[in-house]
C-alpha positions in Angstrom: 0.1 0.0 -0.2 1.4 3.4 -1.2 2.1 5.7 1.9 -0.1 8.4 2.4 1.0 12.1 1.0 -1.2 14.0 3.5 0.7 16.3 5.8 1.4 14.5 9.1 0.1 16.5 12.2 2.2 15.8 15.1 0.4 15.3 18.7 0.9 17.0 22.0 3.2 14.0 23.1 5.5 14.6 20.3 5.7 18.2 20.3 7.0 17.9 24.0 9.5 15.6 22.8 10.6 18.0 20.1 11.2 20.4 22.8 12.8 18.6 25.1 15.5 17.7 22.3 15.9 21.3 21.9 16.3 21.8 25.6 18.9 19.1 25.9 20.6 19.2 21.8 21.3 15.8 22.0 19.1 12.8 23.9 19.0 9.2 24.3 16.1 6.7 24.5 17.1 5.8 28.0 17.9 9.3 29.4 14.7 10.7 27.9 12.5 8.1 29.4 13.9 8.9 32.9 13.4 12.6 32.4 9.8 11.7 31.6 9.4 9.5 34.5 9.1 6.2 32.8 10.0 2.9 33.8 9.7 1.3 30.2 11.4 3.1 27.3 9.1 1.5 24.8 6.9 4.4 24.2 9.8 7.0 23.9 11.5 4.7 21.5 8.3 4.4 19.3 7.8 8.0 19.2 11.3 8.8 18.3 10.9 6.4 15.4 7.9 8.2 14.0 9.4 11.6 14.5 12.8 10.2 12.8 10.8 8.7 9.7 9.1 11.8 9.5 12.4 13.8 9.1 11.6 16.0 12.2 14.6 14.4 14.1 17.9 12.8 13.3 20.2 10.0 14.3 23.7 9.9 15.2 24.9 6.1 15.5 27.5 3.7 14.7 28.8 0.5 15.7 31.6 2.1 18.1 28.8 2.9 20.4 27.6 -0.4 21.2 31.2 -1.1 22.6 31.3 2.2 24.4 28.1 1.1 25.9 26.5 4.6 24.4 22.7 4.6 23.1 22.1 6.5 20.1 21.9 10.1 20.2 18.9 12.1 18.8 18.7 15.5 17.6 16.4 18.0 15.8 16.6 17.8 12.1 15.2 20.4 9.6 11.5 20.1 9.8 12.0 20.0 13.8 13.7 23.0 13.7 11.6 24.9 11.4 8.4 23.8 13.3 9.8 25.2 16.8 10.8 28.2 15.0 7.8 29.0 12.9 4.6 27.9 15.2 6.3 28.2 18.8 8.9 31.1 18.1 11.9 29.4 19.6 15.1 31.3 19.7 16.5 31.7 15.9 19.7 31.8 16.5 19.7 28.8 18.9 18.1 26.9 16.2 20.7 28.0 13.7 23.4 26.5 15.8 21.6 22.9 15.4 22.2 23.1 11.7 25.5 21.4 12.4 23.9 18.6 14.6 24.6 15.9 12.4 28.6 16.9 11.8 29.6 18.3 15.5 32.4 16.4 17.1 31.7 13.3 19.2 33.0 14.9 22.4 30.5 17.8 21.8 27.7 15.2 21.6 29.0 13.2 24.6 28.9 16.6 26.6 25.3 17.4 26.0 24.3 13.6 26.8 26.0 14.5 30.0 24.3 17.8 30.8 21.0 15.7 30.4 22.5 13.1 33.0 23.3 15.9 35.2 19.9 17.4 35.2 18.6 14.2 36.2 20.9 13.8 39.0 20.1 17.3 40.3 16.6 16.8 40.1 16.8 13.6 41.9 19.1 14.8 44.6 16.9 17.8 44.9 13.5 17.1 44.4 11.0 19.8 43.8 13.8 22.3 44.5 15.3 24.1 41.2 14.3 25.1 37.7 16.8 24.1 35.3 17.6 26.1 31.9 20.1 24.6 29.6 22.0 27.0 27.3 19.7 26.8 24.2 17.1 28.0 26.5 19.2 31.3 27.8 19.5 32.9 24.1 16.5 35.4 24.9 18.1 36.8 27.8 21.3 39.0 27.3 22.4 39.4 30.7 24.1 35.9 31.2 27.9 35.5 30.2 28.7 34.7 26.8 28.5 32.3 25.9 25.9 31.2 28.1 26.7 28.5 31.0 26.0 25.1 30.6 23.0 24.9 32.8 21.0 27.9 34.8 19.8 26.7 38.1 17.0 28.8 39.9 15.9 27.6 43.2 12.2 27.5 43.6 11.6 30.2 45.9 9.4 29.7 49.6 8.2 32.2 51.6 11.0 31.3 54.3 13.9 31.0 52.1 16.2 33.5 50.3 16.8 33.0 46.5 19.7 31.0 45.3 20.7 30.8 42.1 23.8 28.9 40.0 25.7 28.9 36.9 26.9 25.7 35.8 30.0 25.0 33.6 30.7 21.4 32.5 34.7 21.3 32.0 35.7 18.8 29.4 39.2 17.4 29.0 41.1 20.5 28.0 44.2 22.2 28.8 44.4 24.1 31.7 44.7 27.4 30.2 41.1 26.6 28.6 39.6 26.6 32.0 41.5 29.5 33.2 39.8 31.6 30.1 36.2 30.2 31.0 37.0 31.3 34.7 38.0 34.7 34.1 35.1 35.3 31.5 32.8 34.8 34.6 34.9 37.0 36.8 34.8 39.6 34.1 31.1 39.2 33.7 30.7 39.6 37.3 32.8 43.0 37.4 30.7 44.3 34.5 27.6 44.7 36.7 25.1 43.5 34.0 23.6 40.7 36.1 22.6 42.9 38.9 21.6 45.7 37.1 19.1 43.6 34.9 18.0 41.1 37.4 18.2 43.2 40.6 19.5 40.3 42.5 23.1 39.0 43.6 25.6 37.4 41.0 25.0 33.6 41.2 27.4 30.9 42.7 29.4 29.6 39.7 29.6 25.6 39.8 32.2 23.7 37.8 32.0 20.3 36.9 35.4 18.8 36.4 36.4 15.5 34.7 38.4 14.2 37.4 39.8 15.1 41.1 43.0 16.2 39.7 41.6 18.8 37.5 39.0 19.8 40.2 42.4 20.4 42.7 44.3 22.2 40.1 41.1 24.3 39.4 40.4 25.3 43.0 44.4 26.3 43.3 44.1 28.7 40.1 41.0 30.1 41.3 42.2 30.8 44.5 44.9 32.6 43.6 43.2 34.5 41.2 40.9 35.8 43.4 43.2 36.4 46.2 45.4 38.5 43.8 42.2 40.6 42.9 40.9 40.9 46.3 37.4 39.5 45.2 37.7 36.2 47.7 34.4 37.1 49.4 32.5 38.5 46.1 32.4 36.0 43.5 31.7 32.5 44.5 33.1 29.2 42.7 32.1 25.6 44.0 33.7 22.6 42.3 33.2 19.0 42.1 33.7 16.4 39.5 30.9 14.6 37.1 31.3 11.2 38.6 30.3 12.7 42.2 27.2 14.6 40.9 26.0 11.4 39.0 26.6 9.4 42.3 24.7 11.7 44.3 21.5 11.4 45.7 18.7 13.0 48.3 20.7 11.5 51.0 24.1 12.2 49.7 24.2 15.5 48.1 27.1 17.3 49.9 29.3 16.9 46.9 30.6 20.5 46.2 33.5 22.5 47.5 33.8 26.2 48.0 37.6 27.0 46.5 38.5 28.6 49.8 37.5 25.6 51.6 38.1 22.6 49.5 38.0 19.9 52.4 34.3 20.8 53.4 31.7 19.5 51.6 28.9 21.2 50.7 24.9 20.7 49.4 23.7 23.3 47.0 
């Protein structure tokens, strides 16, 4: 039987999946199922296959993924980007950067998947506590650093609590000067006063996710030295941890963060 040529109309659940893929840029079936609170992956897998068949999304996968224990990575394809831009007015610049989704480096894809994992871990450790916004969702706000953080975390404010905000950066396997450059960008952004002028709130604590304990210790030393030399040791705050520590954290074990001036003392957010 010949397939119908009538336009295919997406339902609300399919639109929601496209919006989640936009949020995280790259997703896997298992992580997307967990994000939606599903115990089984069947429904998400079937929905993604329909979107893939209709060219709303693309798929990255090769034989090496199985050996590495990685699932296929799904991303917005041309029709998906057009739909979100035209029908839902999603940020055009963010959508434009996604034109390279099928050609970006594998380590970039891995980082986006890690950001989804981190979001799930934070939500698990702090249930009903934070709103989390990814880089692609921050394009409409000009008071964030440039480029924006990997995650902006905003505590759901209660009457008896002060407002807490965090800018989270995932540090990959780069050379030290790359980390230092990004840290100095945060310091310069703090000094500009743009955040306070636009939001009328204190500058968020910067959270740095390090690839290893060794890198974390080096980063702590460098930030300590930079802020001390600038006389800013009590102005802008940096907390560090490792990716492994956050992914292994839970509601009963969430003290995995360290202030760079007191690295031996573990903190929760």
